[in-house]
matplotlib code that plots the C-alpha trace (Angstrom):
import matplotlib.pyplot as plt

x = [55.1, 52.0, 49.2, 48.3, 51.6, 52.0, 51.1, 54.3, 56.1, 57.3, 53.9, 54.9, 57.7, 56.8, 57.3, 60.7, 61.4, 63.3, 63.5, 66.5, 68.5, 70.9, 70.5, 69.0, 69.9, 66.4, 64.3, 60.9, 60.7, 58.1, 57.0, 53.7, 53.5, 50.5, 49.2, 47.3, 44.4, 43.0, 39.5, 36.6, 36.5, 35.0, 36.4, 38.9, 42.1, 40.9, 40.1, 43.4, 45.4, 43.7, 44.3, 48.1, 48.7, 48.7, 50.8, 53.1, 53.5, 54.7, 57.4, 58.9, 61.9, 60.7, 57.0, 55.6, 52.1, 50.7, 47.4, 45.3, 44.2, 41.5, 42.0, 39.3, 38.2, 38.4, 38.7, 41.7, 43.5, 43.3, 44.9, 47.6, 48.3, 48.7, 51.0, 53.1, 53.2, 53.5, 55.1, 58.7, 61.2, 61.5, 59.5, 56.7, 54.1, 53.0, 50.3, 47.7, 47.4, 44.2, 43.0, 41.6, 44.8, 46.8, 44.3, 44.2, 47.7, 47.9, 45.2, 47.0, 44.3, 45.3, 44.4, 47.1, 50.1, 51.6, 54.4, 53.4, 56.2, 58.9, 57.2, 58.9, 56.2, 56.9, 53.9, 51.7, 48.8, 46.3, 42.6, 39.6, 36.3, 32.8, 29.9, 26.5, 22.8, 19.8, 17.7, 14.6, 15.7, 14.8, 18.3, 19.7, 23.3, 25.6, 23.5, 20.6, 22.6, 21.0, 17.7, 19.4, 19.8, 16.2, 16.3, 16.9, 20.1, 21.5, 25.0, 27.1, 30.7, 33.6, 34.4, 34.8, 38.6, 39.5, 39.5, 35.9, 36.8, 37.4, 33.7, 32.5, 34.4, 32.9, 29.4, 29.8, 31.3, 28.4, 25.6, 24.5, 23.6, 23.6, 22.9, 26.1, 25.9, 29.4, 31.3, 30.8, 33.7, 32.6, 32.0, 29.5, 27.8, 27.3, 24.8, 23.0, 22.6, 21.5, 18.8, 17.5, 18.8, 21.0, 20.4, 23.8, 27.1, 30.6, 33.3, 36.9, 36.7, 38.0, 35.0, 32.7, 33.6, 33.1, 30.3, 28.4, 28.4, 25.8, 23.4, 23.9, 23.1, 19.9, 18.8, 19.3, 22.1, 23.1, 26.7, 26.9, 30.5, 33.8, 36.8, 39.0, 42.6, 45.4, 46.9, 50.5, 50.0, 48.7, 45.2, 42.3, 40.6, 37.9, 38.7, 39.6, 37.8, 34.4, 34.9, 31.4, 30.9, 31.7, 34.4, 33.4, 35.2, 33.0, 29.8, 30.8, 31.6, 28.1, 26.4, 28.3, 29.7, 33.2, 35.8, 36.2, 38.6, 39.8, 40.7, 38.1, 39.3, 43.0, 41.9, 39.9, 43.1, 45.1, 42.7, 42.6, 46.4, 46.1, 43.1, 43.2, 46.8, 48.1, 45.1, 46.4, 49.7, 51.6, 54.3, 56.9, 57.5, 60.2, 63.7, 63.2, 66.8, 68.0, 68.2, 64.4, 63.4, 65.4, 63.6, 60.2, 61.0, 62.1, 59.1, 56.5, 58.0, 57.4, 53.9, 53.1, 54.6, 52.1, 49.1, 49.3, 49.2, 45.9, 45.8, 45.4, 44.5, 40.8, 41.1, 44.1, 41.9, 39.2, 41.4, 44.4, 43.2, 45.5, 46.9, 50.6, 52.2, 54.9, 57.4, 60.2, 61.7, 59.2, 56.4, 57.9, 58.4, 54.8, 53.3, 55.2, 54.6, 50.8, 50.6, 52.2, 49.8, 50.9, 50.0, 47.3, 45.4, 45.5, 44.1, 41.4, 40.4, 40.4, 38.0, 35.8, 35.6, 34.8, 32.0, 30.5, 31.1, 32.0, 35.5, 38.5, 41.9]
y = [44.9, 43.1, 44.6, 41.2, 40.6, 43.7, 41.9, 40.1, 43.2, 41.9, 41.8, 38.4, 40.1, 39.7, 40.7, 41.4, 43.0, 46.2, 46.3, 47.6, 45.3, 47.3, 50.0, 53.1, 56.6, 57.9, 58.1, 59.7, 59.8, 62.5, 63.1, 63.2, 61.5, 62.2, 59.9, 62.2, 60.3, 62.3, 60.7, 61.1, 59.0, 55.5, 54.6, 51.9, 53.9, 55.5, 52.2, 50.9, 53.8, 53.7, 50.1, 50.4, 53.7, 52.2, 49.1, 51.4, 53.5, 50.6, 49.5, 53.0, 53.8, 56.1, 54.9, 58.1, 59.0, 58.3, 60.1, 60.0, 63.2, 63.2, 65.8, 64.9, 66.7, 66.6, 62.9, 62.7, 65.6, 68.0, 65.9, 64.7, 68.5, 69.3, 66.5, 67.5, 71.2, 70.8, 67.4, 67.7, 65.0, 64.4, 61.3, 63.1, 62.9, 60.0, 59.7, 57.1, 55.9, 54.9, 54.3, 57.6, 59.3, 57.2, 57.1, 61.1, 61.1, 58.5, 60.5, 63.6, 65.5, 69.2, 69.9, 67.4, 69.1, 66.0, 63.9, 60.5, 58.7, 60.6, 59.6, 56.8, 53.9, 51.7, 49.4, 48.7, 46.5, 44.7, 45.2, 43.8, 45.3, 44.1, 45.6, 45.1, 46.0, 46.6, 43.5, 45.4, 45.2, 41.5, 40.0, 37.4, 36.9, 37.7, 35.0, 37.6, 40.4, 39.9, 41.0, 44.3, 45.6, 46.6, 48.3, 52.0, 51.8, 54.7, 54.7, 57.2, 57.6, 60.2, 60.9, 59.1, 59.2, 58.1, 54.9, 54.4, 53.8, 50.1, 49.7, 51.9, 49.6, 46.5, 47.8, 48.8, 45.4, 43.5, 45.9, 47.6, 51.2, 53.1, 56.8, 58.0, 60.7, 62.1, 63.9, 61.2, 59.3, 55.7, 56.9, 59.3, 57.0, 54.1, 56.0, 57.0, 53.4, 52.5, 55.3, 53.8, 56.7, 54.5, 51.0, 50.0, 50.5, 49.2, 49.3, 47.9, 44.6, 46.0, 48.4, 45.8, 43.5, 45.9, 48.2, 46.4, 42.8, 43.7, 45.0, 41.6, 39.6, 41.7, 41.2, 44.8, 44.3, 41.5, 41.1, 40.8, 40.4, 41.0, 42.2, 39.2, 39.0, 37.4, 34.1, 33.1, 31.8, 35.3, 34.2, 36.3, 34.3, 34.7, 37.1, 34.8, 37.1, 36.6, 33.2, 32.7, 35.9, 35.4, 37.5, 39.9, 37.7, 34.9, 36.9, 38.2, 34.7, 33.5, 36.5, 36.2, 32.7, 33.6, 35.3, 39.2, 40.4, 43.4, 47.0, 47.3, 44.2, 45.6, 48.8, 46.7, 44.8, 48.1, 49.5, 46.1, 46.3, 49.9, 49.7, 46.2, 44.9, 48.1, 49.4, 50.9, 51.9, 54.3, 56.7, 59.2, 62.5, 62.7, 63.5, 61.5, 60.7, 57.0, 56.6, 57.5, 55.4, 52.5, 53.0, 52.9, 50.0, 48.0, 49.1, 48.2, 44.6, 44.3, 45.6, 43.1, 40.3, 41.5, 40.7, 36.9, 38.2, 37.3, 41.0, 42.1, 39.0, 39.6, 43.2, 42.3, 39.5, 41.9, 44.8, 43.5, 39.9, 37.2, 39.2, 39.4, 42.7, 44.5, 46.3, 48.9, 49.1, 46.3, 48.7, 51.4, 49.2, 48.0, 51.2, 52.9, 49.9, 49.9, 53.7, 53.4, 52.8, 52.1, 54.6, 52.3, 51.6, 55.2, 56.5, 53.8, 55.2, 58.7, 57.8, 55.9, 58.5, 61.2, 59.2, 57.9, 60.8, 63.8, 63.9, 65.0, 63.9]
z = [-20.2, -20.5, -18.2, -17.2, -15.7, -13.8, -10.8, -11.1, -9.8, -6.4, -4.8, -3.4, -1.8, 1.2, 4.6, 5.0, 1.6, 1.8, 5.5, 7.3, 9.3, 11.3, 13.8, 12.6, 13.7, 13.4, 16.5, 17.2, 20.9, 22.0, 18.3, 16.9, 13.3, 11.0, 8.4, 5.9, 4.4, 1.3, 1.8, 4.3, 7.4, 6.9, 3.5, 2.7, 2.8, 6.0, 7.6, 6.5, 7.9, 11.4, 11.5, 10.8, 12.8, 16.4, 15.4, 13.4, 16.8, 18.6, 16.3, 15.5, 17.6, 20.6, 20.1, 18.8, 18.6, 15.2, 14.2, 11.1, 9.6, 6.9, 4.2, 1.6, -1.4, -5.4, -5.7, -3.2, -5.2, -2.3, 0.1, -2.4, -3.2, 0.4, 1.2, -1.8, -0.7, 2.9, 4.0, 5.1, 4.6, 8.2, 8.9, 10.6, 7.8, 5.6, 3.1, 2.8, -0.9, -2.3, -5.9, -6.8, -5.6, -8.0, -10.9, -11.0, -11.3, -14.0, -16.0, -15.7, -14.1, -14.4, -10.7, -9.7, -8.3, -6.6, -7.9, -6.9, -8.7, -6.5, -3.2, -1.2, -0.4, 2.5, 1.8, -1.0, -0.3, -2.7, -1.8, -3.5, -4.7, -4.2, -6.2, -4.4, -5.0, -3.2, -2.7, -3.7, -7.3, -7.2, -7.3, -5.0, -6.4, -9.6, -11.4, -11.6, -13.1, -16.7, -14.9, -14.0, -17.6, -17.4, -14.1, -13.4, -11.6, -9.5, -8.1, -6.2, -7.3, -6.9, -10.5, -13.9, -13.9, -10.5, -8.8, -9.6, -13.1, -12.3, -11.5, -14.4, -17.0, -15.1, -15.4, -19.0, -19.9, -18.3, -20.2, -17.0, -17.4, -14.2, -13.4, -11.5, -9.0, -8.9, -6.3, -3.5, -1.7, -0.6, 2.9, 1.6, -1.0, 1.4, 3.8, 0.6, -0.3, 3.0, 3.0, -0.4, -2.4, -4.5, -5.4, -6.6, -4.7, -4.4, -1.7, -0.9, 0.5, 3.7, 4.0, 2.7, 5.4, 8.1, 6.9, 4.1, 5.4, 8.2, 5.4, 3.5, 6.5, 7.3, 3.6, 2.5, 0.1, -2.3, -3.5, -7.3, -8.2, -7.0, -9.4, -8.1, -7.2, -9.0, -8.0, -8.2, -11.8, -12.9, -13.2, -11.8, -9.0, -6.5, -3.6, -0.7, 1.4, -0.3, -2.0, -2.4, -4.8, -8.5, -10.3, -12.8, -15.5, -14.3, -14.6, -18.0, -19.2, -18.0, -19.8, -23.1, -23.3, -23.6, -21.6, -22.0, -24.6, -26.8, -25.9, -23.3, -21.4, -21.8, -20.2, -17.5, -16.6, -16.4, -14.0, -12.1, -11.5, -10.6, -8.3, -6.9, -6.8, -5.5, -4.0, -0.7, 0.7, 2.9, 1.4, 2.7, 0.8, -1.8, -0.2, 2.9, 4.2, 4.0, 7.7, 8.2, 5.0, 6.6, 10.0, 8.5, 6.2, 9.3, 11.2, 8.6, 8.1, 11.8, 11.5, 8.8, 11.3, 13.6, 11.5, 12.6, 16.4, 18.1, 19.2, 15.5, 13.4, 13.3, 12.0, 9.7, 8.2, 7.5, 6.4, 4.5, 4.1, 3.0, 0.3, -0.2, 1.0, -0.8, 1.3, 1.0, -2.4, -3.8, -2.9, -4.9, -7.9, -7.7, -7.4, -10.0, -12.4, -11.8, -12.4, -16.0, -18.9, -22.4, -25.1, -26.6, -23.4, -22.4, -25.7, -25.7, -22.2, -23.3, -26.1, -24.0, -21.2, -23.7, -25.3, -22.1, -19.6, -21.9, -20.1, -21.8, -20.6]

ax = plt.figure().add_subplot(projection="3d")
ax.plot(x, y, z, "-o")
ax.set_aspect("equal")
plt.show()
């Protein structure tokens, strides 16, 4: 399957995909349900989970309490492993899926003990990425990126093989060399950027809208580019949440007079599909009985329908945006498809990571 077309896995599937239609035997009256988020509080996946939790509570039978528990560490591996080892298939524990969690699985990190492909996603949500700089660098927009090639850029990141790879490949494609300080989640890196310790940073569009836009409005931060989003023809277009910010491909073309191509672009597209088109999600553990899965599928379809409710619309616009949501079985197909790389792309990335970051996959 062409990497460009991975988005065609039923992301347009839309709000009732996979939802249960009949009565379900599962009832969560008096129960407490945990969404395990394998990241620090304040990051994109945490914001996503905390937005969905109270709405999900309202639509699950018995209206159980739904809490978010942050289990951060090792680029989301600690939380992923804990979920794999401890979560029972009783519907009382879900995991919040983010890009690093999926990427570490894809790149076969030896610390990964979780089997992501066996989990049962109930929702998979696209989410954009915005790369931004400190205005002290003298930039006013993405049109000024060429001037950053001579600057000493410093950026916080988690690791070279996690979800951050989408940005590392983008910077490399644009000829920007940054000193990365690894070991930091987005929720950790952003305060360092605010304090002036880093002059380059990136966030999910959800986190950008809530946490970074005030810095842009005050003149501290300047958005440089987004990774874009695919439209219904498969073309990568501007992110509808930040339509005034150019895409990586636009900036690349402005710098080089042509569209990106070759093995690096194929690798970039692979990471785009993994990190953008299936950026966030919720999943149940492997082996969860059908009646519980059906109950969650019905509930999550009702949750998505609530996004247009005036009570939630403002938050929904910021956190999930206008992007199509893949639900139920469609969510499973989307996530499994995005987490599968062909050998050529995997081997090229292995070589690139070894050369640039001395990382062996």
